[in-house]
VMD Tcl script that draws the C-alpha trace (Angstrom):
set ca {
  {-12.60 -28.82 5.53}
  {-9.17 -27.65 4.39}
  {-8.22 -24.29 2.96}
  {-5.37 -23.92 0.54}
  {-3.72 -20.62 -0.25}
  {-3.03 -19.79 -3.83}
  {0.32 -18.10 -4.52}
  {-1.45 -14.74 -5.01}
  {-3.34 -15.04 -1.71}
  {-0.10 -14.96 0.30}
  {0.76 -11.63 -1.31}
  {-2.44 -9.92 -0.14}
  {-2.16 -7.35 2.64}
  {-5.30 -5.69 3.96}
  {-4.48 -1.98 4.15}
  {-8.00 -0.59 3.82}
  {-8.59 2.19 6.33}
  {-4.89 2.99 6.73}
  {-2.51 5.70 5.73}
  {0.93 4.27 4.95}
  {4.30 5.90 5.36}
  {6.50 3.95 2.97}
  {10.25 3.45 3.46}
  {10.79 5.73 0.43}
  {9.25 8.66 2.35}
  {5.92 8.61 0.49}
  {2.81 8.95 2.64}
  {-0.13 7.44 0.78}
  {-3.68 6.16 1.02}
  {-4.28 2.73 -0.57}
  {-7.37 2.75 -2.80}
  {-7.86 -0.54 -4.61}
  {-6.24 -3.97 -4.56}
  {-4.99 -4.78 -8.06}
  {-3.90 -8.37 -7.47}
  {-0.44 -9.95 -7.28}
  {0.22 -8.04 -4.07}
  {-0.12 -4.53 -5.49}
  {-2.43 -1.71 -4.46}
  {-3.29 1.50 -6.24}
  {-2.50 4.36 -3.84}
  {-2.68 8.17 -3.83}
  {0.27 10.04 -2.29}
  {-0.86 12.62 0.26}
  {2.50 13.86 1.54}
  {5.96 12.86 2.62}
  {9.55 13.62 1.72}
  {9.83 11.93 -1.68}
  {10.75 14.47 -4.40}
  {8.65 13.00 -7.17}
  {5.61 11.56 -5.39}
  {4.29 14.21 -3.00}
  {0.78 15.30 -2.16}
  {-1.44 15.74 -5.16}
  {0.59 13.60 -7.54}
  {-0.93 10.82 -9.61}
  {-1.72 7.37 -8.25}
  {1.10 4.91 -7.70}
  {1.36 1.14 -7.29}
  {2.66 -0.16 -3.99}
  {3.73 -3.75 -3.45}
  {3.91 -6.31 -0.65}
  {7.52 -5.48 0.26}
  {6.71 -1.77 0.63}
  {3.56 -2.53 2.62}
  {5.40 -4.91 4.97}
  {8.01 -2.24 5.74}
  {5.57 0.67 5.96}
  {4.41 2.45 9.06}
  {0.62 2.05 9.28}
  {-1.56 4.81 10.63}
  {-5.09 3.60 11.39}
  {-7.77 6.09 10.40}
  {-10.76 3.93 11.16}
}
mol new
graphics top color blue
foreach p $ca { graphics top sphere $p radius 0.5 }
foreach p [lrange $ca 0 end-1] q [lrange $ca 1 end] { graphics top cylinder $p $q radius 0.2 }
display resetview
């Protein structure tokens, strides 16, 4: 049996159960995978002027996720 990855499958990163500190200074909690490598996330802190704790949800992408610091919360 062979498995073939679709182009979208290579873009998936499993970040459930993590808090991410993005290179931009945003600390966020990923909520839902939206496809094409993007996740809906809620900022919960960090140093970014526009996207701090309590702001609206944002989209984060594969490149941001790959360069983020992951904090496992179980």
